[in-house]
C-alpha positions in Angstrom: 101.6 87.4 -22.4 105.0 87.9 -24.2 103.6 90.8 -26.0 101.9 91.7 -22.0 105.9 90.9 -20.4 107.4 93.5 -22.9 105.1 95.6 -22.6 106.0 95.7 -18.6 109.2 95.4 -19.4 109.6 98.7 -21.8 107.5 100.5 -19.1 109.7 99.4 -16.6 112.8 101.4 -19.2 109.7 104.4 -18.9 110.7 105.0 -15.6 113.6 105.5 -15.6 114.7 107.9 -18.3 114.9 111.2 -16.5 114.1 114.3 -18.6 117.2 116.7 -19.2 117.4 119.6 -16.7 119.3 122.6 -17.8 123.0 122.9 -16.7 123.7 125.1 -13.8 124.5 128.4 -14.5 127.8 129.2 -13.5 128.2 133.4 -12.3 130.2 135.3 -14.0 133.8 135.7 -11.9 133.9 139.3 -10.3 136.4 141.7 -11.8 137.9 144.5 -9.8 138.1 147.8 -10.8 140.4 150.4 -10.1 139.5 154.1 -9.7 141.8 156.4 -7.8 139.0 158.0 -5.8 140.2 158.4 -2.1 143.5 157.6 -2.7 144.9 161.3 -3.2 146.7 161.6 -0.5 149.2 158.9 -2.0 149.2 158.5 -6.2 151.9 160.8 -7.2 153.5 161.4 -3.3 157.3 161.0 -3.1 158.4 157.9 -0.2 159.0 160.5 2.2 155.6 162.1 1.9 154.4 158.0 2.3 156.7 157.7 5.4 155.2 160.7 6.6 151.8 159.7 6.1 152.0 156.3 7.5 155.0 156.1 9.4 158.0 153.8 8.3 157.8 151.2 6.1 157.3 147.1 7.0 159.6 146.4 3.0 161.3 148.6 1.4 161.8 147.0 -2.5 164.6 148.2 -5.4 164.9 146.1 -8.7 166.3 148.4 -10.9 165.1 152.6 -10.8 161.8 150.8 -9.6 161.0 150.7 -5.5 158.0 149.6 -3.3 157.6 150.2 0.0 154.9 148.2 2.1 153.0 149.0 4.7 151.3 146.9 7.0 148.4 147.0 9.7 145.7 145.1 11.4 143.2 145.7 8.5 145.4 145.7 5.2 148.9 145.3 3.6 149.3 148.5 1.5 152.1 148.0 -1.8 153.0 151.8 -3.4 154.9 151.4 -6.1 157.7 153.8 -7.5 158.7 154.5 -10.7 161.1 157.9 -11.7 159.8 159.9 -14.2 162.4 162.1 -16.6 165.2 163.4 -13.3 162.3 163.4 -11.1 162.9 161.9 -7.9 160.4 158.2 -8.1 157.0 159.0 -7.3 153.9 156.4 -6.6 152.8 155.7 -9.7 150.5 152.5 -8.7 149.2 150.8 -5.6 148.0 147.4 -4.5 146.3 146.4 -1.1 145.0 143.6 0.1 144.1 141.8 3.8 146.6 140.1 5.9 145.6 136.7 4.3 145.1 137.5 1.4 142.2 138.3 0.1 141.0 141.5 -1.9 140.5 145.0 0.2 139.0 148.8 -1.4 142.5 150.8 -1.9 141.4 153.8 -0.8 139.8 151.6 2.1 143.2 150.4 3.0 145.0 154.2 3.1 142.5 154.9 5.2 143.2 152.0 7.4 146.7 152.2 7.7 146.6 156.8 7.8 144.9 156.0 11.2 147.6 153.1 12.6 149.5 155.4 13.8 146.7 158.1 14.8 147.4 160.0 11.3 150.2 162.0 11.9 
């Protein structure tokens, strides 16, 4: 009788055992790639050129010799960073773009959207 009870107990415990499942796969984070394709009208421009293209900036921030102009529209916000090269006038060296809620957006798409915001002068 004891053997039957012991066997039944072992079988009950064996029923509780689980097989180990492989751990869930975690997708690698998406890394944004930056190209200058579609940015030809902006990279290398001076502040006057950008103002002519997009209208008056929504923000103008200066820090030392660097400058940032920010242009905002209903689709996106574009930050254009100006850095001087030697004695020449500062020109756009880098752009950053985001949707108004902070999510990422393609920089060239943002440039296109902002160009159209005032009729694409």
